[in-house]
Each structure stands twice: as C-alpha cells, then as structure tokens.
C-alpha positions in Angstrom: 0.0 0.0 0.0 1.3 3.4 -0.9 1.6 6.1 1.8 1.5 9.8 1.9 5.1 11.0 2.3 6.0 13.3 5.2 6.9 16.8 4.2 10.7 17.4 4.8 9.9 20.9 6.3 7.3 22.5 8.5 4.0 23.8 7.0 4.9 27.4 8.0 8.5 27.3 6.7 8.1 28.5 3.1 6.5 31.7 4.5 5.2 34.2 2.0 6.0 32.0 -1.0 3.6 29.3 0.0 1.4 29.5 3.1 0.8 26.9 5.7 -2.8 26.8 4.7 -1.9 26.0 1.1 0.6 23.3 2.1 -1.9 21.6 4.5 -4.7 21.7 1.9 -2.4 20.6 -1.0 -0.5 17.9 0.9 -3.0 16.6 3.4 -6.1 16.7 1.2 -5.2 16.7 -2.5 -2.2 14.4 -2.3 -3.7 12.1 0.3 -6.7 11.7 -2.0 -4.5 10.4 -4.8 -2.8 8.0 -2.5 -6.1 6.6 -1.2 -7.7 6.2 -4.7 -4.5 4.6 -6.0 -4.6 2.0 -3.2 -8.3 1.3 -3.8 -7.6 0.8 -7.5 -4.8 -1.7 -6.7 -7.2 -3.7 -4.6 -8.8 -4.9 -7.8 -5.4 -5.9 -9.2 -3.6 -7.9 -6.5 -1.0 -9.0 -9.0 0.3 -5.4 -9.1 0.4 -4.8 -5.4 3.9 -4.3 -4.1 5.2 -3.1 -7.5 7.1 0.2 -7.6 5.0 3.1 -8.8 7.6 3.9 -11.5 7.0 0.4 -12.9 3.2 0.8 -12.8 3.4 4.1 -14.7 6.0 3.0 -17.3 5.0 2.5 -20.9 5.8 -1.2 -21.0 3.4 -2.3 -18.4 0.0 -3.8 -19.3 -2.5 -2.7 -16.7 -5.9 -4.4 -16.3 -8.6 -2.4 -18.1 -10.8 -2.1 -15.0 -8.1 -0.4 -13.0 -5.9 1.2 -15.7 -7.4 4.7 -15.7 -7.5 5.0 -11.9 -3.9 3.7 -11.6 -2.5 6.1 -14.2 -4.5 9.2 -12.9 -4.0 8.6 -9.2 -0.6 7.0 -9.5 0.5 10.0 -11.5 -0.9 12.3 -8.8 1.0 10.5 -6.1 4.3 10.4 -8.2 4.1 14.1 -9.2 3.3 15.4 -5.8 5.9 13.3 -4.1 8.6 14.8 -6.3 7.1 18.3 -6.0 7.6 18.4 -2.2 11.3 17.6 -2.7 11.8 20.4 -5.2 11.1 23.1 -2.7 12.7 24.1 0.6 12.5 27.1 2.9 16.3 27.3 2.4 16.0 27.2 -1.4 16.2 29.8 -4.1 19.2 31.5 -5.6 21.1 30.0 -8.6 22.2 26.4 -8.9 25.9 25.3 -8.9 27.9 22.4 -10.1 26.6 19.9 -12.7 23.1 21.2 -12.7 24.3 24.7 -13.4 26.6 23.5 -16.1 23.8 21.6 -17.8 21.4 24.6 -17.7 24.0 27.0 -19.1 25.0 24.6 -21.8 21.4 24.1 -22.8 20.0 27.7 -22.4 23.0 30.0 -22.4 22.3 31.4 -18.9 20.3 30.7 -15.8 18.0 33.6 -16.5 17.2 32.3 -20.0 16.3 28.9 -18.4 14.1 30.6 -15.8 12.3 32.5 -18.6 11.8 29.4 -20.7 10.5 27.3 -17.7 8.3 30.1 -16.5 6.8 30.7 -20.0 6.0 27.0 -20.2 4.3 27.1 -16.8 2.2 30.1 -17.8 1.3 28.4 -21.1 -0.3 25.3 -19.6 -4.0 25.5 -20.4 -6.0 24.4 -17.4 -4.4 22.0 -15.0 -0.9 20.4 -15.4 2.8 20.3 -14.7 6.1 21.7 -15.9 9.1 19.4 -15.8 12.9 19.6 -16.2 14.4 16.4 -17.6 17.9 15.2 -16.9 19.0 16.2 -20.5 17.8 19.8 -19.9 14.6 19.6 -21.8 11.6 21.4 -20.4 8.2 19.8 -21.1 4.6 20.1 -19.8 1.9 17.6 -19.1 -1.8 17.9 -18.6 -3.7 16.9 -15.5 -1.7 14.2 -13.6 0.3 12.8 -16.5 3.9 12.4 -15.9 7.0 12.1 -18.1 7.6 8.4 -17.3 4.1 7.5 -18.7 5.4 9.0 -22.0 8.5 6.8 -22.0 10.8 9.7 -20.9 13.5 9.8 -18.2 12.5 10.4 -14.6 12.3 14.2 -14.1 14.6 16.2 -11.8 12.4 19.2 -11.2 8.7 19.9 -11.4 6.2 22.7 -10.8 2.5 22.1 -10.1 0.3 24.6 -11.9 -3.0 23.2 -10.9 -5.0 26.0 -9.3 -5.1 24.2 -5.9 -1.3 24.7 -5.8 -1.6 28.5 -5.6 -5.2 29.8 -5.5 -5.4 30.3 -1.7 -2.3 32.5 -1.8 -2.3 34.0 -5.3 -5.9 33.7 -6.4 -5.9 33.6 -10.3 -2.4 35.1 -10.6 -0.4 32.1 -11.7 2.4 34.4 -12.9 2.9 35.7 -9.3 3.0 32.1 -8.0 5.6 31.0 -10.6 7.8 34.1 -9.9 7.7 33.5 -6.2 8.3 29.7 -6.5 11.8 30.3 -7.8 12.7 31.6 -4.3 12.1 28.2 -2.7 13.5 25.8 -5.4 15.8 23.4 -3.7 18.7 23.2 -6.2 20.7 20.8 -4.1 17.8 18.3 -4.2 17.3 18.9 -7.9 21.0 18.3 -8.6 21.0 15.0 -6.6 18.5 13.5 -9.1 21.1 13.8 -11.9 22.9 10.9 -10.3 20.0 9.2 -8.5 16.7 9.2 -10.5 13.6 9.9 -8.5 11.7 6.7 -7.7 8.8 5.5 -5.5 
C-alpha cells in the first residue's frame, strides 16, 4: 500500500512564498486523496500490489482495463506530488551550482534564460498540469496528472505544479505571481541530486 510522504519541512516554513494553509490543503487533502484512490484501484489488481509506482506508470506495463485509468491518474498524482515536495525548501532559491548549473548554461546559455523558458511553459499550460525539467535539460509540460515516465521519458529532476489548488489560496488567479515566487524556494541541491540518482517510488 502506498503512503503519503511526510513533508521534509514545517508547514509554515516557506513563508510568504507558500502559506501553511496552502501546504496543508495541498499535501494533506489533495495528495492524500490520490494515494487513497490509488490504493483502492490496486485492490482490484492484486498481482500489481507491491510493485514500484515507477513500474506501474511505465510504458511497457499492461494494466488491467478495469483499473488502468485509476492507476494512471491517481498514481500520476502521487508520483508528481511526491517529487514536487522535494523540489522546494524554505532554504531554497538562488542559482544552482555544479553539474546542474553547467547543464542549464550549456542548454540555455544562462540561468536567466532557463528561468524565462521554464516560466513561459508554466504560464502556457492550459487548465491544470505540470512543468518538468528532464535530466537532459529539456523542459516539457503535461496535462492533469500525466507524468514524463508515462510518456517513456526519463524520470524528471524538477517539477512545478500549476493546478489551481497549488496556488489559489495565496495568489488567487495570478499564476504568474506564483511562478515568480516559486523560484525563491526551489531546492537546487535536491534537484542536482537527481542527476545521479533518479527519483523513484
């Protein structure tokens, strides 16, 4: 059975960038619901229980028709959010260094150009979805709770949730303000670690 991960920081710690109310609502309600529904879906497919979520969401796995949609939707929600919490930190922000900085500069010319490209993609997502940074430096978006691994791509190293529930309490309909503020809590040390050790559940 999958479990809701414990946040690696206090609800209040991101401060003005993400309120405690938003974190509690987002983590304790939305993410928990995906975990609960995923576990319910897997009850009808006992042969899949105990399998890593990465495996269940990968393109080569044949899921039973009765549970396929629920596993992909809710499994994606669990995978995406579990990574999202690791991408931010109250001690985050600033510019990356080391291998992640080298990769970004090689791909985009500068950190600022990368931020502009990523932010533009985030603001361009219609409706609900996610923005992802892949290990090769590509920036992609997905709709709803789709995730790069369901597309046969590498495990992402950074993600941003642009569903309204991620920011509406704090920023109302101003996604652009949320995206701008989010850069101040990105945990680049955590992001960099996934270049060597891919994210897995």
